ZADO-1210 file (C-alpha; in nm, 4 decimals, padded with zeros to 6 digits):
<atoms>
<atom x="-01.1670" y="00.4616" z="00.8647" code="MET" pos="1"/>
<atom x="-01.1457" y="00.3350" z="00.5048" code="ASN" pos="2"/>
<atom x="-00.9778" y="00.0154" z="00.3829" code="TRP" pos="3"/>
<atom x="-00.6552" y="00.1878" z="00.2727" code="ILE" pos="4"/>
<atom x="-00.6090" y="00.3423" z="00.6171" code="GLU" pos="5"/>
<atom x="-00.6867" y="00.0038" z="00.7745" code="ALA" pos="6"/>
<atom x="-00.4246" y="-00.1626" z="00.5511" code="LEU" pos="7"/>
<atom x="-00.1568" y="00.0885" z="00.6501" code="ILE" pos="8"/>
<atom x="-00.2384" y="00.0666" z="01.0205" code="LEU" pos="9"/>
<atom x="-00.2536" y="-00.3140" z="01.0042" code="GLY" pos="10"/>
<atom x="00.0923" y="-00.3335" z="00.8469" code="LEU" pos="11"/>
<atom x="00.2179" y="-00.0835" z="01.1033" code="LEU" pos="12"/>
<atom x="00.0757" y="-00.2910" z="01.3888" code="GLN" pos="13"/>
<atom x="00.2186" y="-00.6190" z="01.2624" code="GLY" pos="14"/>
<atom x="00.5671" y="-00.4798" z="01.2092" code="LEU" pos="15"/>
<atom x="00.5853" y="-00.2862" z="01.5364" code="THR" pos="16"/>
<atom x="00.4172" y="-00.5382" z="01.7687" code="GLU" pos="17"/>
<atom x="00.7294" y="-00.7531" z="01.7874" code="PHE" pos="18"/>
<atom x="00.9905" y="-00.4867" z="01.7258" code="LEU" pos="19"/>
<atom x="01.0631" y="-00.2898" z="02.0464" code="PRO" pos="20"/>
<atom x="00.9149" y="00.0391" z="01.9238" code="VAL" pos="21"/>
<atom x="00.5570" y="00.0285" z="02.0669" code="SER" pos="22"/>
<atom x="00.2847" y="-00.0860" z="01.8303" code="SER" pos="23"/>
<atom x="00.0148" y="00.1057" z="02.0203" code="SER" pos="24"/>
<atom x="00.2234" y="00.4227" z="02.0007" code="GLY" pos="25"/>
<atom x="00.2767" y="00.3835" z="01.6265" code="HIS" pos="26"/>
<atom x="-00.0922" y="00.3137" z="01.5741" code="LEU" pos="27"/>
<atom x="-00.1827" y="00.6377" z="01.7494" code="GLU" pos="28"/>
<atom x="00.0804" y="00.8311" z="01.5527" code="ILE" pos="29"/>
<atom x="-00.0516" y="00.6754" z="01.2303" code="GLY" pos="30"/>
<atom x="-00.4087" y="00.7725" z="01.3178" code="LYS" pos="31"/>
<atom x="-00.2999" y="01.1271" z="01.3967" code="ALA" pos="32"/>
<atom x="-00.1054" y="01.1655" z="01.0705" code="LEU" pos="33"/>
<atom x="-00.3999" y="01.0348" z="00.8662" code="MET" pos="34"/>
<atom x="-00.6513" y="01.2424" z="01.0582" code="GLY" pos="35"/>
<atom x="-00.8412" y="00.9407" z="01.1937" code="ILE" pos="36"/>
<atom x="-01.0558" y="01.0148" z="01.4959" code="ASN" pos="37"/>
<atom x="-00.9188" y="00.7993" z="01.7798" code="THR" pos="38"/>
<atom x="-01.2471" y="00.8106" z="01.9687" code="GLU" pos="39"/>
<atom x="-01.4376" y="00.4790" z="01.9457" code="ASN" pos="40"/>
<atom x="-01.1538" y="00.3170" z="01.7496" code="ASN" pos="41"/>
<atom x="-01.0315" y="00.0975" z="02.0330" code="LEU" pos="42"/>
<atom x="-01.2032" y="-00.1918" z="01.8556" code="ILE" pos="43"/>
<atom x="-00.9592" y="-00.1698" z="01.5644" code="PHE" pos="44"/>
<atom x="-00.6626" y="-00.1710" z="01.8023" code="THR" pos="45"/>
<atom x="-00.7928" y="-00.4847" z="01.9746" code="ILE" pos="46"/>
<atom x="-00.8569" y="-00.6677" z="01.6460" code="VAL" pos="47"/>
<atom x="-00.5122" y="-00.6034" z="01.4965" code="VAL" pos="48"/>
<atom x="-00.3510" y="-00.7023" z="01.8250" code="HIS" pos="49"/>
<atom x="-00.5428" y="-01.0270" z="01.7953" code="GLY" pos="50"/>
<atom x="-00.3950" y="-01.0754" z="01.4489" code="ALA" pos="51"/>
<atom x="-00.0419" y="-01.0473" z="01.5822" code="THR" pos="52"/>
<atom x="-00.1266" y="-01.2980" z="01.8554" code="VAL" pos="53"/>
<atom x="-00.2257" y="-01.5398" z="01.5802" code="LEU" pos="54"/>
<atom x="00.1058" y="-01.4819" z="01.4047" code="SER" pos="55"/>
<atom x="00.2831" y="-01.5563" z="01.7352" code="THR" pos="56"/>
<atom x="00.0948" y="-01.8855" z="01.7610" code="ILE" pos="57"/>
<atom x="00.2061" y="-01.9787" z="01.4087" code="VAL" pos="58"/>
<atom x="00.5730" y="-01.8962" z="01.4746" code="VAL" pos="59"/>
<atom x="00.5819" y="-02.0786" z="01.8109" code="PHE" pos="60"/>
<atom x="00.3362" y="-02.3557" z="01.7193" code="ARG" pos="61"/>
<atom x="00.5792" y="-02.6350" z="01.8116" code="LYS" pos="62"/>
<atom x="00.6589" y="-02.4868" z="02.1520" code="GLU" pos="63"/>
<atom x="00.2910" y="-02.4211" z="02.2242" code="ILE" pos="64"/>
<atom x="00.1925" y="-02.7767" z="02.1316" code="LEU" pos="65"/>
<atom x="00.4626" y="-02.9131" z="02.3621" code="GLU" pos="66"/>
<atom x="00.3301" y="-02.7002" z="02.6489" code="LEU" pos="67"/>
<atom x="-00.0272" y="-02.8158" z="02.5855" code="ILE" pos="68"/>
<atom x="00.0812" y="-03.1814" z="02.5807" code="LYS" pos="69"/>
<atom x="00.2732" y="-03.1285" z="02.9033" code="SER" pos="70"/>
<atom x="-00.0406" y="-03.0130" z="03.0846" code="ILE" pos="71"/>
<atom x="-00.1971" y="-03.3563" z="03.0374" code="PHE" pos="72"/>
<atom x="00.1132" y="-03.5386" z="03.1546" code="SER" pos="73"/>
<atom x="00.0262" y="-03.4396" z="03.5138" code="PHE" pos="74"/>
<atom x="00.3948" y="-03.4209" z="03.5993" code="GLU" pos="75"/>
<atom x="00.5870" y="-03.1367" z="03.7614" code="TRP" pos="76"/>
<atom x="00.8290" y="-03.1176" z="03.4699" code="ASN" pos="77"/>
<atom x="01.0114" y="-02.8283" z="03.3098" code="GLU" pos="78"/>
<atom x="00.7296" y="-02.7536" z="03.0643" code="SER" pos="79"/>
<atom x="00.4642" y="-02.7305" z="03.3364" code="ASN" pos="80"/>
<atom x="00.6928" y="-02.5104" z="03.5433" code="GLN" pos="81"/>
<atom x="00.7237" y="-02.2867" z="03.2364" code="TYR" pos="82"/>
<atom x="00.3444" y="-02.2669" z="03.2118" code="ILE" pos="83"/>
<atom x="00.3228" y="-02.1602" z="03.5760" code="VAL" pos="84"/>
<atom x="00.5789" y="-01.8875" z="03.5095" code="LYS" pos="85"/>
<atom x="00.3671" y="-01.7588" z="03.2202" code="ILE" pos="86"/>
<atom x="00.0606" y="-01.7573" z="03.4470" code="ILE" pos="87"/>
<atom x="00.2539" y="-01.5636" z="03.7114" code="ILE" pos="88"/>
<atom x="00.3633" y="-01.3113" z="03.4488" code="SER" pos="89"/>
<atom x="-00.0029" y="-01.2467" z="03.3602" code="MET" pos="90"/>
<atom x="-00.1056" y="-01.1440" z="03.7130" code="ILE" pos="91"/>
<atom x="-00.0075" y="-00.7734" z="03.6828" code="PRO" pos="92"/>
<atom x="-00.1786" y="-00.7226" z="03.3434" code="ILE" pos="93"/>
<atom x="-00.4884" y="-00.9033" z="03.4747" code="ALA" pos="94"/>
<atom x="-00.5076" y="-00.6593" z="03.7672" code="ILE" pos="95"/>
<atom x="-00.4764" y="-00.3641" z="03.5301" code="VAL" pos="96"/>
<atom x="-00.7401" y="-00.5079" z="03.2981" code="GLY" pos="97"/>
<atom x="-00.9899" y="-00.5717" z="03.5769" code="ILE" pos="98"/>
<atom x="-00.9511" y="-00.2567" z="03.7833" code="PHE" pos="99"/>
<atom x="-00.8159" y="00.0075" z="03.5439" code="PHE" pos="100"/>
<atom x="-00.9705" y="-00.0780" z="03.2042" code="LYS" pos="101"/>
<atom x="-01.1819" y="00.2391" z="03.1833" code="ASP" pos="102"/>
<atom x="-00.8871" y="00.4604" z="03.2763" code="SER" pos="103"/>
<atom x="-00.6724" y="00.2996" z="03.0056" code="VAL" pos="104"/>
<atom x="-00.9449" y="00.3488" z="02.7424" code="GLU" pos="105"/>
<atom x="-00.9681" y="00.7165" z="02.8400" code="GLU" pos="106"/>
<atom x="-00.5956" y="00.7532" z="02.7686" code="LEU" pos="107"/>
<atom x="-00.6422" y="00.6220" z="02.4134" code="PHE" pos="108"/>
<atom x="-00.9367" y="00.8551" z="02.3543" code="ASN" pos="109"/>
<atom x="-00.7587" y="01.1606" z="02.4941" code="SER" pos="110"/>
<atom x="-00.6944" y="01.4645" z="02.2750" code="ASN" pos="111"/>
<atom x="-00.3378" y="01.4704" z="02.4117" code="ARG" pos="112"/>
<atom x="-00.2652" y="01.1136" z="02.3042" code="ILE" pos="113"/>
<atom x="00.0125" y="01.2135" z="02.0629" code="LEU" pos="114"/>
<atom x="00.1974" y="01.4047" z="02.3345" code="LEU" pos="115"/>
<atom x="00.1660" y="01.1106" z="02.5733" code="LEU" pos="116"/>
<atom x="00.2951" y="00.8706" z="02.3074" code="VAL" pos="117"/>
<atom x="00.5959" y="01.0936" z="02.2482" code="GLY" pos="118"/>
<atom x="00.7020" y="01.0987" z="02.6123" code="PHE" pos="119"/>
<atom x="00.6407" y="00.7255" z="02.6560" code="MET" pos="120"/>
<atom x="00.8557" y="00.6526" z="02.3480" code="LEU" pos="121"/>
<atom x="01.1378" y="00.8405" z="02.5204" code="LEU" pos="122"/>
<atom x="01.0994" y="00.6044" z="02.8174" code="ILE" pos="123"/>
<atom x="01.1098" y="00.3075" z="02.5806" code="THR" pos="124"/>
<atom x="01.4266" y="00.4482" z="02.4239" code="ALA" pos="125"/>
<atom x="01.5831" y="00.4781" z="02.7697" code="THR" pos="126"/>
<atom x="01.4995" y="00.1168" z="02.8603" code="LEU" pos="127"/>
<atom x="01.6416" y="-00.0147" z="02.5353" code="LEU" pos="128"/>
<atom x="01.9489" y="00.2039" z="02.5699" code="GLY" pos="129"/>
<atom x="02.0295" y="00.0618" z="02.9123" code="PHE" pos="130"/>
<atom x="02.0313" y="-00.2939" z="02.7728" code="THR" pos="131"/>
<atom x="02.3371" y="-00.1982" z="02.5700" code="TYR" pos="132"/>
<atom x="02.5331" y="-00.1544" z="02.8955" code="TYR" pos="133"/>
<atom x="02.3809" y="-00.4395" z="03.0970" code="SER" pos="134"/>
<atom x="02.5939" y="-00.7445" z="03.1686" code="LYS" pos="135"/>
<atom x="02.4702" y="-01.0434" z="02.9723" code="GLN" pos="136"/>
<atom x="02.4211" y="-01.3708" z="03.1639" code="LYS" pos="137"/>
<atom x="02.2660" y="-01.7086" z="03.0883" code="ASP" pos="138"/>
<atom x="02.0309" y="-01.7371" z="03.3871" code="LYS" pos="139"/>
<atom x="01.7046" y="-01.9261" z="03.3496" code="GLU" pos="140"/>
<atom x="01.3828" y="-01.7305" z="03.4019" code="ILE" pos="141"/>
<atom x="01.2730" y="-01.7795" z="03.7636" code="SER" pos="142"/>
<atom x="00.9268" y="-01.7325" z="03.9140" code="TYR" pos="143"/>
<atom x="01.0370" y="-01.3952" z="04.0518" code="ARG" pos="144"/>
<atom x="01.1727" y="-01.2957" z="03.7125" code="ASP" pos="145"/>
<atom x="00.8434" y="-01.3969" z="03.5502" code="ALA" pos="146"/>
<atom x="00.6498" y="-01.1678" z="03.7846" code="PHE" pos="147"/>
<atom x="00.8868" y="-00.8751" z="03.7260" code="LEU" pos="148"/>
<atom x="00.8646" y="-00.9226" z="03.3495" code="ILE" pos="149"/>
<atom x="00.4874" y="-00.9287" z="03.3961" code="GLY" pos="150"/>
<atom x="00.5050" y="-00.5929" z="03.5756" code="LEU" pos="151"/>
<atom x="00.6886" y="-00.4540" z="03.2734" code="ALA" pos="152"/>
<atom x="00.4115" y="-00.5838" z="03.0490" code="GLN" pos="153"/>
<atom x="00.1474" y="-00.4150" z="03.2656" code="ALA" pos="154"/>
<atom x="00.3392" y="-00.0867" z="03.2450" code="PHE" pos="155"/>
<atom x="00.3431" y="-00.1243" z="02.8663" code="ALA" pos="156"/>
<atom x="-00.0360" y="-00.0762" z="02.8563" code="ILE" pos="157"/>
<atom x="00.0541" y="00.2918" z="02.8194" code="LEU" pos="158"/>
<atom x="00.0646" y="00.3929" z="02.4506" code="PRO" pos="159"/>
<atom x="00.4263" y="00.4510" z="02.3540" code="GLY" pos="160"/>
<atom x="00.5747" y="00.2000" z="02.5973" code="ILE" pos="161"/>
<atom x="00.6865" y="-00.0984" z="02.3907" code="SER" pos="162"/>
<atom x="00.5532" y="-00.4252" z="02.5338" code="ARG" pos="163"/>
<atom x="00.8210" y="-00.6390" z="02.3720" code="SER" pos="164"/>
<atom x="01.0857" y="-00.3766" z="02.4429" code="GLY" pos="165"/>
<atom x="01.0012" y="-00.3386" z="02.8122" code="SER" pos="166"/>
<atom x="00.9609" y="-00.7125" z="02.8789" code="THR" pos="167"/>
<atom x="01.2738" y="-00.8134" z="02.6884" code="ILE" pos="168"/>
<atom x="01.4746" y="-00.5316" z="02.8478" code="ALA" pos="169"/>
<atom x="01.3569" y="-00.6369" z="03.1951" code="THR" pos="170"/>
<atom x="01.4523" y="-00.9980" z="03.1245" code="GLY" pos="171"/>
<atom x="01.7980" y="-00.8924" z="03.0077" code="LEU" pos="172"/>
<atom x="01.8453" y="-00.6682" z="03.3138" code="PHE" pos="173"/>
<atom x="01.7668" y="-00.9723" z="03.5289" code="LEU" pos="174"/>
<atom x="02.0399" y="-01.1691" z="03.3513" code="GLY" pos="175"/>
<atom x="01.8189" y="-01.4141" z="03.1617" code="ASN" pos="176"/>
<atom x="01.9189" y="-01.5838" z="02.8373" code="LYS" pos="177"/>
<atom x="01.8557" y="-01.3714" z="02.5309" code="LYS" pos="178"/>
<atom x="01.6776" y="-01.6416" z="02.3339" code="SER" pos="179"/>
<atom x="01.4618" y="-01.7435" z="02.6314" code="GLU" pos="180"/>
<atom x="01.3666" y="-01.3833" z="02.7099" code="VAL" pos="181"/>
<atom x="01.2435" y="-01.3247" z="02.3550" code="ALA" pos="182"/>
<atom x="01.0365" y="-01.6438" z="02.3498" code="LYS" pos="183"/>
<atom x="00.8907" y="-01.5799" z="02.6950" code="PHE" pos="184"/>
<atom x="00.8042" y="-01.2216" z="02.6005" code="SER" pos="185"/>
<atom x="00.6049" y="-01.3338" z="02.2972" code="PHE" pos="186"/>
<atom x="00.4308" y="-01.6306" z="02.4635" code="LEU" pos="187"/>
<atom x="00.3245" y="-01.4455" z="02.7793" code="MET" pos="188"/>
<atom x="00.1042" y="-01.2039" z="02.5845" code="VAL" pos="189"/>
<atom x="-00.1072" y="-01.4686" z="02.4101" code="LEU" pos="190"/>
<atom x="-00.3677" y="-01.5266" z="02.6801" code="VAL" pos="191"/>
<atom x="-00.4196" y="-01.1589" z="02.7815" code="PRO" pos="192"/>
<atom x="-00.4831" y="-01.0406" z="02.4243" code="ILE" pos="193"/>
<atom x="-00.6953" y="-01.3418" z="02.3309" code="LEU" pos="194"/>
<atom x="-00.8916" y="-01.2838" z="02.6507" code="GLY" pos="195"/>
<atom x="-00.9433" y="-00.9187" z="02.5590" code="GLU" pos="196"/>
<atom x="-01.0821" y="-01.0186" z="02.2192" code="ASN" pos="197"/>
<atom x="-01.3152" y="-01.2807" z="02.3653" code="ILE" pos="198"/>
<atom x="-01.4433" y="-01.0436" z="02.6340" code="LEU" pos="199"/>
<atom x="-01.5007" y="-00.7822" z="02.3649" code="GLY" pos="200"/>
<atom x="-01.7474" y="-01.0139" z="02.1926" code="PHE" pos="201"/>
<atom x="-01.9297" y="-01.1133" z="02.5100" code="PHE" pos="202"/>
<atom x="-01.9596" y="-00.7731" z="02.6799" code="ASP" pos="203"/>
<atom x="-02.0853" y="-00.5955" z="02.3673" code="GLY" pos="204"/>
<atom x="-01.7803" y="-00.3712" z="02.3212" code="SER" pos="205"/>
<atom x="-01.7406" y="-00.4737" z="01.9572" code="PHE" pos="206"/>
<atom x="-02.1031" y="-00.4157" z="01.8586" code="SER" pos="207"/>
<atom x="-02.1231" y="-00.0921" z="02.0554" code="ALA" pos="208"/>
<atom x="-01.8514" y="00.0732" z="01.8443" code="GLN" pos="209"/>
<atom x="-01.9663" y="00.1505" z="01.4927" code="GLN" pos="210"/>
<atom x="-01.6830" y="00.3730" z="01.3668" code="SER" pos="211"/>
<atom x="-01.4935" y="00.0804" z="01.2100" code="VAL" pos="212"/>
<atom x="-01.6789" y="-00.1370" z="00.9567" code="GLN" pos="213"/>
<atom x="-01.6229" y="-00.5060" z="00.8819" code="ILE" pos="214"/>
<atom x="-01.4122" y="-00.4618" z="00.5636" code="LEU" pos="215"/>
<atom x="-01.1502" y="-00.2301" z="00.7209" code="PRO" pos="216"/>
<atom x="-01.1343" y="-00.4604" z="01.0242" code="LEU" pos="217"/>
<atom x="-01.0757" y="-00.7654" z="00.8026" code="ALA" pos="218"/>
<atom x="-00.8094" y="-00.5916" z="00.5941" code="ILE" pos="219"/>
<atom x="-00.6346" y="-00.4576" z="00.9016" code="GLY" pos="220"/>
<atom x="-00.6404" y="-00.8044" z="01.0599" code="PHE" pos="221"/>
<atom x="-00.4875" y="-00.9734" z="00.7534" code="CYS" pos="222"/>
<atom x="-00.2213" y="-00.7051" z="00.7107" code="ALA" pos="223"/>
<atom x="-00.1211" y="-00.7266" z="01.0770" code="ALA" pos="224"/>
<atom x="-00.1071" y="-01.1068" z="01.0631" code="PHE" pos="225"/>
<atom x="00.1212" y="-01.1295" z="00.7580" code="VAL" pos="226"/>
<atom x="00.3573" y="-00.8510" z="00.8668" code="SER" pos="227"/>
<atom x="00.3575" y="-00.9933" z="01.2208" code="GLY" pos="228"/>
<atom x="00.4847" y="-01.3287" z="01.0944" code="LEU" pos="229"/>
<atom x="00.7873" y="-01.1590" z="00.9410" code="LEU" pos="230"/>
<atom x="00.8556" y="-00.9266" z="01.2332" code="ALA" pos="231"/>
<atom x="00.8311" y="-01.2016" z="01.4981" code="CYS" pos="232"/>
<atom x="01.0995" y="-01.4160" z="01.3350" code="SER" pos="233"/>
<atom x="01.3158" y="-01.1102" z="01.2731" code="TRP" pos="234"/>
<atom x="01.2917" y="-00.9928" z="01.6342" code="MET" pos="235"/>
<atom x="01.4151" y="-01.3253" z="01.7730" code="ILE" pos="236"/>
<atom x="01.7342" y="-01.2872" z="01.5663" code="LYS" pos="237"/>
<atom x="01.7748" y="-00.9236" z="01.6718" code="ILE" pos="238"/>
<atom x="01.7606" y="-01.0066" z="02.0433" code="VAL" pos="239"/>
<atom x="02.0167" y="-01.2862" z="02.0044" code="LYS" pos="240"/>
<atom x="02.2500" y="-01.0447" z="01.8248" code="GLN" pos="241"/>
<atom x="02.2013" y="-00.7749" z="02.0897" code="GLY" pos="242"/>
<atom x="02.1119" y="-00.4943" z="01.8489" code="LYS" pos="243"/>
<atom x="01.8436" y="-00.3245" z="02.0586" code="LEU" pos="244"/>
<atom x="02.0441" y="-00.0018" z="02.0758" code="ILE" pos="245"/>
<atom x="01.9387" y="00.0864" z="01.7211" code="TYR" pos="246"/>
<atom x="01.5746" y="00.0729" z="01.8241" code="PHE" pos="247"/>
<atom x="01.6544" y="00.2959" z="02.1219" code="ALA" pos="248"/>
<atom x="01.7806" y="00.5611" z="01.8809" code="ILE" pos="249"/>
<atom x="01.4736" y="00.5138" z="01.6603" code="TYR" pos="250"/>
<atom x="01.2311" y="00.5513" z="01.9543" code="CYS" pos="251"/>
<atom x="01.4167" y="00.8622" z="02.0681" code="LEU" pos="252"/>
<atom x="01.3788" y="01.0253" z="01.7267" code="ILE" pos="253"/>
<atom x="01.0127" y="00.9265" z="01.6765" code="ILE" pos="254"/>
<atom x="00.9305" y="01.0289" z="02.0350" code="GLY" pos="255"/>
<atom x="01.0743" y="01.3764" z="01.9858" code="LEU" pos="256"/>
<atom x="00.8902" y="01.4126" z="01.6534" code="ILE" pos="257"/>
<atom x="00.5616" y="01.3121" z="01.8196" code="ALA" pos="258"/>
<atom x="00.6135" y="01.5641" z="02.1019" code="ILE" pos="259"/>
<atom x="00.6856" y="01.8508" z="01.8638" code="PHE" pos="260"/>
<atom x="00.3992" y="01.7465" z="01.6357" code="ALA" pos="261"/>
<atom x="00.1597" y="01.7502" z="01.9300" code="ALA" pos="262"/>
</atoms>
């Protein structure tokens, strides 16, 4: 992978991480179109995901600081209850990461990855399409809702299933506030992806993969970070305005193209 390819994929990751169109699916489509060998390139995917986590931290820095301060208040207040809900939402993805990590990596290294992405994008399109007909309510996110949204996030480990799309759609199906669903969706992913990056350094996964050099990794990281800043703020407005149906149509079209291309 050269630096130009890394720049393109980084921009693609940053823009699609927050938009409900599956960043992992678009990364795999981008690799396929540019003829990049997906084998041993999981490291690049992890790094650019880390960049978008950093952009999330920047956008929600005030909210994150408030949550951190609340931890040391030692009170069972609304902020600490919110933290517990985020922890509950991480349980399903933690189970997948611990027990099914190798199986997930095999999916990304499969020769049929483009076909899988295409079909999963169709599922994403279906989820987003249903939100157009769901009744909108103003319910607060409960502990049960947090776990169900977490299940959606675990399901989104499949390339082509949009993480933001599936979690936001699940929250809307459950009748939660639009603005709260978007914020919860973006905050709940911080610890799992940061944890994946940290574990990558300690278990030798990063050093074991030599197909991506330092310069492309750095360029991809920066591109994903900058584009992620823009996309995160944009997505919050989109959810409030209830315009997810347009992304359903987009995922449908791209999914069909990926299937035929495969």
